[in-house]
C-alpha positions in Angstrom: -8.7 -27.0 11.0 -12.2 -28.7 9.4 -10.9 -29.7 6.1 -13.7 -29.4 3.4 -13.2 -29.6 -0.5 -14.0 -32.8 -1.3 -11.3 -35.2 -2.2 -8.6 -32.3 -2.0 -9.4 -32.1 1.8 -8.4 -28.5 1.7 -8.9 -26.1 5.1 -12.0 -23.8 4.7 -9.8 -20.7 4.4 -8.2 -22.0 1.1 -11.1 -24.1 -0.6 -11.5 -20.8 -3.3 -8.0 -21.9 -4.6 -9.7 -24.7 -6.4 -12.1 -22.2 -8.7 -9.3 -21.2 -11.3 -10.0 -17.7 -12.1 -10.2 -16.9 -8.5 -6.9 -18.4 -8.0 -5.3 -16.6 -10.9 -6.4 -13.0 -9.8 -5.6 -14.1 -6.1 -1.8 -15.3 -7.2 -1.6 -12.1 -9.6 -2.7 -9.6 -7.1 0.0 -11.2 -4.4 2.6 -10.1 -7.0 0.9 -6.6 -7.8 0.5 -6.0 -3.8 3.8 -6.5 -3.0 5.1 -4.7 -6.0 2.8 -1.8 -4.2 4.2 -2.3 -1.2 8.1 -2.0 -2.3 7.1 1.1 -4.3 5.8 2.8 -0.9 8.4 2.3 0.9 11.3 2.8 -1.8 9.1 6.3 -1.9 9.5 7.1 1.9 12.5 6.3 2.2 13.7 8.5 -1.5 11.9 11.4 -0.1 13.5 11.2 3.1 16.7 10.7 2.1 16.9 13.6 -0.4 14.7 16.2 1.8 15.2 14.6 5.3 11.5 16.1 5.6 9.0 13.4 7.5 6.0 15.9 6.5 6.9 14.9 2.4 7.2 11.1 4.0 3.4 11.6 5.3 2.4 13.5 2.4 2.8 10.8 0.0 1.1 7.9 2.0 -1.8 10.5 2.4 -1.8 11.1 -1.4 -1.7 7.1 -1.9 -4.5 6.3 0.3 -7.0 9.4 0.6 -8.2 8.5 -2.8 -9.4 5.4 -2.3 -12.1 7.2 0.3 -12.7 9.8 -2.3 -13.3 7.8 -5.4 -14.2 4.5 -4.4 -18.1 5.3 -4.6 -17.1 6.1 -8.7 -15.6 3.0 -9.0 -18.4 1.1 -7.1 -20.7 2.9 -10.1 -18.7 2.0 -13.0 -18.6 -1.8 -11.8 -22.2 -2.0 -12.0 -22.2 -0.6 -15.7 -18.7 -1.0 -17.7 -16.9 -4.3 -19.0 -14.9 -5.4 -15.8 -12.2 -7.4 -17.2 -11.3 -4.4 -20.4 -11.2 -1.8 -17.1 -8.9 -3.8 -15.0 -6.5 -4.3 -17.8 -7.3 -0.9 -18.5 -6.5 0.5 -14.8 -3.5 -2.3 -14.3 -2.1 -0.7 -17.4 -2.3 2.7 -16.2 -0.5 2.2 -12.8 2.2 0.2 -14.8 2.7 3.3 -16.8 2.9 5.6 -14.0 5.4 3.2 -12.2 7.9 3.0 -14.7 7.6 7.0 -14.9 8.8 7.1 -11.7 11.7 4.7 -12.5 12.6 7.3 -15.1 12.6 10.4 -13.3 14.6 8.2 -10.6 16.9 7.5 -12.9 17.1 10.9 -14.6 17.6 12.3 -11.2 14.5 14.3 -11.3 12.2 12.4 -9.0 11.3 16.0 -7.3 9.0 15.8 -4.5 6.3 17.2 -6.2 6.6 14.8 -8.8 6.5 11.9 -6.8 3.8 12.6 -4.5 1.7 13.7 -7.6 2.4 10.4 -9.4 1.8 8.2 -6.1 -1.7 10.3 -5.7 -2.3 9.4 -9.3 -1.8 5.6 -8.8 -3.8 6.1 -5.6 -6.8 7.4 -7.7 -6.2 4.5 -10.2 -6.6 2.4 -7.1 -9.2 3.9 -6.1 -11.5 2.7 -9.1 -9.7 -0.3 -9.7 -10.6 -2.0 -6.1 -14.4 -2.2 -6.0 -14.1 -3.8 -9.1 -11.5 -6.9 -8.1 -14.1 -6.6 -4.6 -17.5 -7.5 -6.4 -16.5 -9.8 -8.7 -15.7 -12.4 -5.8 -19.5 -13.9 -5.7 -19.1 -14.5 -9.1 -15.6 -16.3 -8.8 -16.8 -18.8 -5.9 -20.0 -20.2 -4.3 -21.8 -18.2 -1.8 -20.6 -21.2 1.1 -17.3 -19.8 0.1 -17.7 -16.0 0.1 -16.1 -15.7 3.6 -13.0 -18.0 2.7 -12.5 -15.8 -0.3 -12.7 -12.4 1.5 -10.2 -13.7 4.3 -7.8 -14.8 1.6 -7.9 -11.3 0.2 -7.0 -10.0 3.3 -4.1 -12.5 3.7 -3.0 -11.9 0.4 -2.6 -8.0 1.9 -0.7 -8.9 4.3 1.6 -11.1 3.0 2.5 -8.6 0.6 3.2 -6.2 3.5 5.5 -8.3 4.4 7.3 -9.6 1.0 7.4 -6.1 -0.5 9.1 -4.0 2.2 11.3 -6.9 2.9 12.2 -6.6 -1.4 12.3 -2.9 -1.1 14.9 -3.3 1.2 17.6 -5.8 -0.6 16.9 -3.8 -3.8 17.4 -0.8 -2.6 20.8 -1.7 -1.2 22.3 -3.7 -3.7 19.7 -1.5 -7.1 18.7 1.3 -6.8 15.3 3.1 -6.4 14.2 2.9 -10.1 14.8 -0.6 -10.2 12.1 -0.8 -6.8 9.8 1.3 -9.1 10.4 -0.4 -12.2 9.8 -4.0 -10.6 6.5 -2.4 -9.1 5.8 -1.3 -13.1 6.2 -5.3 -13.9 4.0 -6.6 -11.6 1.3 -4.7 -12.5 1.4 -6.2 -15.8 2.2 -9.8 -14.3 -1.7 -8.8 -12.8 -2.6 -7.6 -16.7 -1.2 -11.2 -18.3 -3.4 -12.9 -15.4 -6.8 -10.8 -16.1 -6.4 -11.6 -20.0 -5.9 -15.3 -18.9 -9.4 -15.9 -17.8 -13.4 -15.1 -18.5 -14.8 -12.2 -16.1 -18.7 -11.9 -15.9 -20.3 -8.8 -17.4 -21.9 -6.4 -14.7 -25.5 -7.8 -13.9 -28.0 -6.5 -16.6 -29.7 -3.2 -15.4 -32.6 -0.6 -17.3 -30.8 1.7 -15.1 -28.1 3.7 -17.6 -28.4 7.2 -15.5 -25.1 9.0 -14.8 -22.4 8.3 -12.7 -23.8 10.8 -9.4 -27.1 9.6 -9.8 -26.2 6.0 -9.7 -23.4 6.4 -6.5 -26.9 8.0 -5.2 -29.0 5.3 -5.7 -26.3 2.6 -4.4 -26.1 4.2 -1.3 -29.8 4.0 -1.2 -30.0 0.4 -2.1 -27.1 -0.3 1.2 -30.0 1.8 3.6 -32.9 -0.1 2.7 -31.2 -3.8 3.0 -30.7 -4.0 6.6 -27.7 -6.4 6.9 -25.5 -3.8 4.4 -26.9 -0.9 6.7 -25.3 -2.5 9.6 -22.3 -3.9 8.3 -21.4 -0.4 6.8 -22.2 1.6 10.3 -19.6 -0.9 12.2 -17.1 -1.3 9.9 -17.3 2.8 10.1 -17.5 2.8 13.5 -14.3 0.3 13.9 -12.0 2.4 11.8 -12.8 5.4 13.8 -12.3 4.1 17.2 -10.3 1.0 17.0 -8.3 1.0 13.5 -5.7 3.5 14.1 -4.0 1.4 16.2 -2.7 0.6 12.9 -1.3 3.9 12.4 0.4 4.9 15.9 2.4 1.6 15.6 5.6 3.9 15.9 4.0 6.2 18.8 3.5 2.9 21.4 6.8 1.3 19.8 8.9 4.8 21.0 6.5 4.7 24.2 8.2 0.9 25.2 11.7 1.4 23.4 12.3 4.8 24.1 12.9 7.6 21.6 16.4 6.4 20.2 16.0 6.4 16.3 16.7 2.8 15.7 15.1 1.2 18.9 11.9 2.6 17.4 12.3 1.9 13.9 13.3 -1.9 15.2 10.6 -2.1 17.7 7.7 -0.8 14.6 9.2 -3.3 12.6 8.4 -6.2 15.2 5.1 -4.7 16.2 4.1 -4.6 12.2 5.0 -8.0 11.6 3.7 -9.5 14.2 0.2 -7.7 13.1 0.9 -9.5 9.9 1.2 -12.4 10.9 -1.9 -12.3 13.3 -3.9 -11.0 9.9 -2.6 -14.6 8.1 -3.2 -16.5 11.0 -6.8 -14.9 11.4 -7.5 -15.2 7.3 -6.6 -19.0 7.5 -8.5 -19.6 10.9 -12.0 -17.2 10.2 -13.6 -19.6 7.7 -13.2 -22.5 9.4 -14.4 -21.1 12.5 -17.3 -19.8 10.7 -17.7 -23.3 9.7 -18.2 -24.6 13.0 -19.4 -22.0 15.3 -21.9 -20.0 12.2 -20.6 -16.8 10.5 -22.5 -13.9 12.7 -21.4 -15.9 16.1 -18.0 -15.5 15.0 -17.8 -12.0 13.2 -19.8 -10.7 16.7 -16.4 -12.7 19.0 -14.3 -11.1 16.4 -16.1 -7.4 17.1 -16.0 -8.0 21.2 -12.4 -9.4 21.0 -10.4 -6.9 18.7 -11.3 -3.7 21.2 -10.8 -6.2 24.0 -7.3 -7.0 22.6 -6.6 -3.2 21.9 -6.7 -2.2 25.0 -4.8 -5.3 26.0 -2.0 -4.3 23.6 -1.9 -0.7 24.8 -1.0 -1.5 28.3 1.8 -4.4 27.6 4.8 -3.3 29.8 7.7 -4.9 26.8 7.9 -5.4 23.3 7.4 -9.0 23.8 4.0 -9.1 25.2 2.8 -6.3 22.6 4.0 -8.3 20.0 2.2 -11.3 21.5 -0.8 -9.0 21.6 -0.6 -7.5 18.3 -0.4 -11.4 16.8 -3.6 -11.8 18.6 -5.2 -8.3 17.7 -4.3 -8.8 13.9 -6.3 -12.4 14.0 -9.6 -10.5 15.4 -9.5 -7.7 13.5 -9.3 -9.9 10.8 -11.9 -11.2 11.4 -14.2 -8.2 11.7 -13.0 -6.7 8.3 -13.3 -9.7 6.4 -17.3 -11.0 8.0 -18.2 -7.5 8.0 -17.5 -7.3 4.1 -18.8 -10.9 3.3 -22.0 -9.7 4.9 -22.0 -6.8 2.6 -20.9 -8.8 -0.4 -23.9 -11.5 0.2 -26.5 -9.3 0.5 -26.1 -6.7 -1.3 -28.6 -6.4 -4.3 -26.2 -7.8 -7.4 -27.6 -4.7 -9.6 -25.9 -2.3 -6.8 -23.2 -4.6 -5.6 -20.1 -2.5 -6.9 -21.7 0.6 -5.2 -22.1 -1.0 -2.1 -19.2 -2.1 -1.7 -17.4 0.8 -2.7 -19.0 2.5 0.5 -17.2 -0.3 2.5 -14.3 1.0 1.3 -15.1 4.7 1.8 -15.4 4.1 5.4 -12.4 2.7 5.9 -10.4 5.2 3.6 -12.1 8.4 5.6 -12.8 7.6 9.0 -10.1 5.3 9.3 -7.1 8.1 9.2 -9.5 10.5 10.8 -9.4 8.1 13.9 -5.5 8.2 13.7 -5.5 11.8 13.8 -7.9 12.3 16.5 -6.7 9.7 18.7 -2.8 11.1 17.9 -3.9 14.3 19.5 -5.5 12.8 22.5 -2.1 10.7 22.7 -0.3 14.1 22.9 -2.3 15.1 25.4 -2.7 12.6 27.9 -0.6 9.3 26.4 -1.2 7.2 23.8 -2.3 4.2 25.6 -5.4 6.2 26.9 -6.5 7.4 23.7 -6.6 3.3 22.3 -8.2 2.9 25.4 -10.6 5.2 25.2 -11.3 4.5 21.3 -12.1 0.4 22.5 -14.1 1.4 25.1 -16.7 3.6 23.1 -16.2 0.7 20.7 -17.7 -1.9 23.5 -20.1 0.7 24.4 -21.6 0.8 20.7 -21.9 -3.1 20.7 -23.2 -3.2 24.3 -26.0 0.1 23.4 -26.7 -2.2 20.0 -27.4 -5.4 22.0 -29.6 -4.1 24.6 -31.5 -1.5 22.3 -31.5 -2.1 19.0 -31.0 -6.1 18.0 -31.7 -6.6 15.4 -29.0 -4.9 14.1 -26.5 -7.4 15.1 -29.4 -9.7 14.3 -28.9 -8.9 10.4 -25.2 -9.5 10.2 -26.8 -13.2 9.3 -25.1 -13.1 5.7 -28.2 -14.9 5.0 -30.1 -12.4 2.7 -33.3 -11.3 3.0 -35.5 -9.9 0.5 -34.0 -5.9 -0.1 -36.4 -3.6 -0.6 -34.1 -2.0 -4.2 -35.1 1.8 -5.2 -36.6 1.9 -8.6 -34.6 3.4 -11.2 -36.4 6.1 -10.9 -36.6 7.3 -7.5 -33.2 8.3 -6.8 -34.6 11.6 -9.2 -37.3 12.3 -6.3 
């Protein structure tokens, strides 16, 4: 791996950590993310053990995830306008209170399914407002040439938390209790608060537009549409989320096809495949910045875009669990290359005054089209087999990429992260 970073000789993926504000926020985010995954596992286990209903477990997952696709534009509009440091501290404190409320309810034996799902939904709404703030800060925390590494490290953080959190949850629930897992999550949010207090964050860009939230969201959408790179990246993340990303949600189905219908066997196989994806994602996050330095950001992104549907097809047609796990490692690495590359394009090419709102559209694409993609692939999988549904989605993505290369090559050329002079809508144009 090519080393950069001067005397430190850091790999390209780790160079952003030399900037203290980024390193502090990243480290605190890892703690908080691990706590959130711990709570996710604990909520599912609590609902399953007390009700025996898988539908309620699924409802809790939807309550946590869906708000990100719905409310992120509101968070983006606020991120371009309010004091970022104060808002992040407020939201993390709020989520700590919600997590603590779950712990108290569990301790008192009053954690009914309705209350638990309602509190999870409240946390999901707060996270939907918080994420655009964190994402929009990256270009202000690291230099432009290190942004891809910062985005990749964010992806690595998410996947490391997805490994650490569930493992800790299993230990805490086994030797402690559900309320202990919820309490630890509450403390993890306070770690994020403490980290934010210790650093200075840049204010949002000065902007004459002081209109309402809805009008600002519309202006952000117009700014994204007017910038070719942002438009291309947002379109491709939406297509990817709809056609290929559902492999993540349908891991248990693939595991069942590989090992049979035994509950313990399926659970074990699901754990193997999920861990394999996490390992691949972390490896990809560490490799992508160095590959981009050597071969160029756009070329690395395009290779990842083509490799992902090819690898998801290979994963769908493997015949053994361990071959599927190997394919999942490679797929996890390629998939992170797609998400990190597209997000870096948006980060670099979005007009500074509209950055939070444009990034929120990236989250909307993932948060809304990914569940819809999982739904259609699940329905098709029930009818003709999951491997055929996965292959259909992969083939469709390859067809889209081929069509763009032949008919609209400018769209793929616009994925170069170097920004062009954007056509930003005038403040008053949103009223027309």
